[in-house]
N, C-alpha and C positions, 0 to 999 in steps of 0.2 A: 178548720180547713182553710178559712179565709185568712187567718193569721199566718198559717204556714205558707200560703201562696204569697202573701204580702212580704214575708221574711225572705222568700226565695227571690222575689223581684229586687228587694233591697240588696241582697248579696250579689245578684247578677249585675246590678247597676254599679255597685262598689268595685266588683271585679273588672267590669268594663272600664270604669274610670281609672283604676290602677293600671290596666294594660295600656290605655290611651296615654296616661301620664308617662309610663315607661317608654312608650313609642316616641313621644315628643322629646323626652329627655335624651333618648338615643340619637334622634335626628339633630338635636341642638348641640350635642357634645362631640359628635363624630363627623369627620369630613365626608364630602360626597365622593371623593376619589383619592387614590394614593398616587396619582400622577401629578408630579410637581411641575405645574405650568402656570406662570403668572399671566394675567390678562387684565385689560382695562374694563371697568364697569362704570357705566354712566347713569346717574339719576338726573332725569330731565326736570325742568321746572314744573311744579304742579303735580308730579307723580305721587300717588299714595302708596300705602304699605302693600296693598294687593298688587299693584303694578310692579313695584320693586321686587316682590317675591316671585312674580311670574317671570320677570326678566332674569333673575338669578337662576331660576330653574332652566330657562332657555339656554343660558350660557354654561350649564353644567356645573354651576357653583354650589347648588344645593339640590337635594333630592326631592324635598317635600315643601312646596310653598306654604301650605297650611301651618307647618311647624314653625316656619319663620314668622308668620303672622301672629301665631299664638305667643311666641317668645317676645315679640314686639309689644303686644298688649300686656303681657305679664310685667314687662319693664316700664310700662306706661310711657312708651317712647314714640307714639304715633306721629308726633310733631317734631321729632328730633332729627329727621332725615333732611338734609339740604342738597340742592342740586349741585352737581360737580362730577368730576371723574376720579375714580378710585382704582387702586391696584389691588386686585384680589387673586386668590389662588384656590383651586379646587381642593387642596389639602387642608384648607381652613374650615373649621366647624362653623355652624350658624352663630355660635357665641362669639367666635373670632371675627366673623364678617360683620356682625352687629356692632362690635367695638370699632371697627374701621369706618363703617358707614355713618356712625354717629359722632365721630371725633376727628376724622382725618380727610376732609375734603381737599382735593388737590388744587394747586395753583392753576391759573389759566394756561392754555397752550402758549408756548414760546417758539420763536424761530431759531433754528440752528442751520449753519451752513458748513457742510463738509466738502472740503476743497478737492478738486481734481489733482491726482498725483499723490494724495496722502496715503500712507499705509494705515493698517488697522491700529498700529501703535499711535500714530499721529492723531487719528480720529478719537481714540480713547482718551488721550491727554486733553484734547479740546473739550470733549464732553464732560470730563471731570472739572475743568475750569468753568464750564457753564453751569455746574452744579446739577447735572442730569444723572449720570452714573459714574462710578469710579473707573479710572483708566484700566485697572487690573481686571475688573469685571467685564468690561467691553472687550478687551484684548483676549481674555480667556474664552469668552463666548464666541468670538470670531475665529478662534483657533480650532474649532471642532472640525472633524473630518466628514461628518454626516449632518447636514442641516436639520434632519428630522429629529436629532437629539435635542434640539432647542426649539424647533417649530414643528411640533408633531402632527399638526393638521394640514400641512402643505408639503407637496413634493415639487421641486424645481427641476424641470427637464434640462435646463441649461447647465446644471451641475453634474449631469450624469456621466460626462466623459472625463471628469477629473481623475487623476491618480488617487489611489486609496489614501495616500498620506497627505493630500493637499488640504489646505484650510480654506476659509472663505475669502482670503486675500485676493483682490482683483475683481470680486463680484459685489463688493460693498459700494453701490453706485453713488458717486459723489454728486450732491445736489443740495438744495435748500429744503428743509423739512420743518414741519410743525409737530412738536412733541410736548408731552406733559412733563412736569418736573418729577412726577412719580413713574415715568416710563422706565421699563427694565431694558437691559441690554438686548434681551431676546426680541422685545417689541420694536426697538429701533432697528435692529438688523433685519427683522422681517420687512419693515418699510423699505429698506434699502434693496433687499433681494426682490421684493415685489416690483420696485421701480426698475431694477435691471431687466426683469422679465418683460416689462412693458416697453422699454427702450430698445432692447435687442430683438428686433422684429423677425418674423418668419422669413422674410426676404433676405435679411442679413445672414440668418442661419443657412439658408439654401445657397447663397453665394459663397459663403465661407466653405461649405462642403464641396462646392464645385471647384474650389481652389485647393482641394485636398487638405483643408485645415479644419481641425476641431475647434469648438468654441473655446476650450481651455487654451489651445495654442494661440488663437486670435487674441484672447485677453492677455496672455503672457507677452506676445509681441507688442500689443497696444500699450502695455504698461511701460515697456522700454521706450517706445516712441513718445509717450507722455512725458517722460523725464528728460528726453533728449532735446526736443524742439517744441515751439509754441504754436505756430500758425497752422491752419488747415493745409495750406499749400506745402509748407515744409514737411509736415507730417506725412503727406502722401509721397513726396519725393524720397524721404528717408525710408519709408516703408518699402519703396521700390528697390532702394539700395540693399536693405536687409534681405529682401527676397532673393536678389541676385546672389548675395553672399551665401545664403542658405542653399540655394540650388547648385552653386559651384563648390560647395564644401569648404568655404572660407569662413573663418571665425568672424562673428559679428563685430567684435572689438568695440563694444559699447561701454563708455566710461560710466554710464548710469548703473550698469550691472555691477561694476567694480565698486562703486560707491555703496551699493546695497550690501555687497559682501563685507566691506570694511566698516560700514556704519558712518562713513564720512560723506562730505558733499563737495569734493574737489572739482573745480572746473576742468582740471587736467590731472588725473591721478599720478602720483609719483611712481618712480621705478619700483620701489618696494611694494606699493599698493598693487601695481600691475602683476606682481609676483605672488599675491595671496592665493593659496590653493583652495579654491571654492568652486563648486559647480555653477555658481552665479558669476564667476569670472569668465566673461565671454572673450577675453583675450587668450585665456589658457585653454578653454574648452569650446569646441565647435558646436553649432546648433543653438537651439533655444535653451535658456536656463530651466531649472526644474519647475518654475512657476512664476507667477506675476511678482513684480518688485514693487507694485503700488496698485492703487485702484484707479484705473484710467477713465478718461472722459469718453463720451460718445464719439467725439471728434477723432480721438486716437483709435478707437475701435473701427470706425469707418475707414480710416487710413489703412489699417491692417487688412481690411477686407477689400478695399478698392485702392490699391497703390498706384502711383504714377511711374510709368516706365521711363527711364532716362539713360544717358551714357555715363552718368556718374557712378563711381564706385566708393568714394570717400566723402566725408563731410566733417565739419567741425562747427561748433557754436561759439561765437565770440562772446566776450563778457557782457555786451549789450543785448544779447539774445539773437543777433543776426547770424544766419547760417551761411557758411561758405562751402561750396561744393567743388570737387575736383574729380577728374576722370582717371588720373594716374597717381601712383604713390609718390612720385617726385613732386608733382603739383601739390599734393597733400602736405608733404614735408615743408615745402616752401610756404604754404598757408599757415602751418603751425608756427613756423619761425616768425612769420609776419604778424600774426594776430594773437598768439598765445605766449610769446616769450617776454 
């Protein structure tokens, strides 16, 4: 009787051990999620295996902290984790995560500066030169029509009024950021959209709506202003001219939008360039273009919301950046002859 009981206990213990082993094997070899979303994971100085496992669980990168701890002890790797920032994904198994955390500590943060007036393409090329992400990856990621497809845990109210075909162009807030070399395009764009949300205040939203302008329209107009003139004073005056033209049904006639359509950067577009049939050619088509032509500064957006009213109806920018205004078309032609010929 005692032998039979002892045998039963042994069998049950073995069965339990086998089941526990199978459970750990399953946890180690299969990901916590099928949702493909890269994210940063930080190991702080002095953190042990238990802390690391707990934090991995908190970020949704693993299901079972104990399985991670057991795998670490099996690999005799308790001392192989070093502090740093890593790029992980919930589609990675514990085995994959272990490999990254023990071999691939990231470089320290570095500073990047994304300039006002740059397009997503310009930003992508810059980031590639800095060795952060490839230009194609950044451009493709910024070309999504729904930000939730790349940033699933955040909804941006300021993107709500965009046309269904619009990309994130115009909302990639130009600024100086600190990023890791291992940062993904998604992570960088999230920083930029978060920054836009902080800079574009509720008061600005309210004042834009009071002027019968959506956020998307403000950003589109601001992107034109950004490319046309430099100073805050000129931007507000030019905004006032553009509003007068919009209200009177007169074409904006912005050289910057023609340059966007042609891909050139002419100070004064040629006759052939002015004839390019594009919805971004505001000599040919009245009203605002279909969307932003760059990512504007806060200054340009403020000008689009708070324009300066004047008697001017025309302006031109001299090669040195100075802006010359005129009230009549004849005056404008004289100024073009004087400063741009």
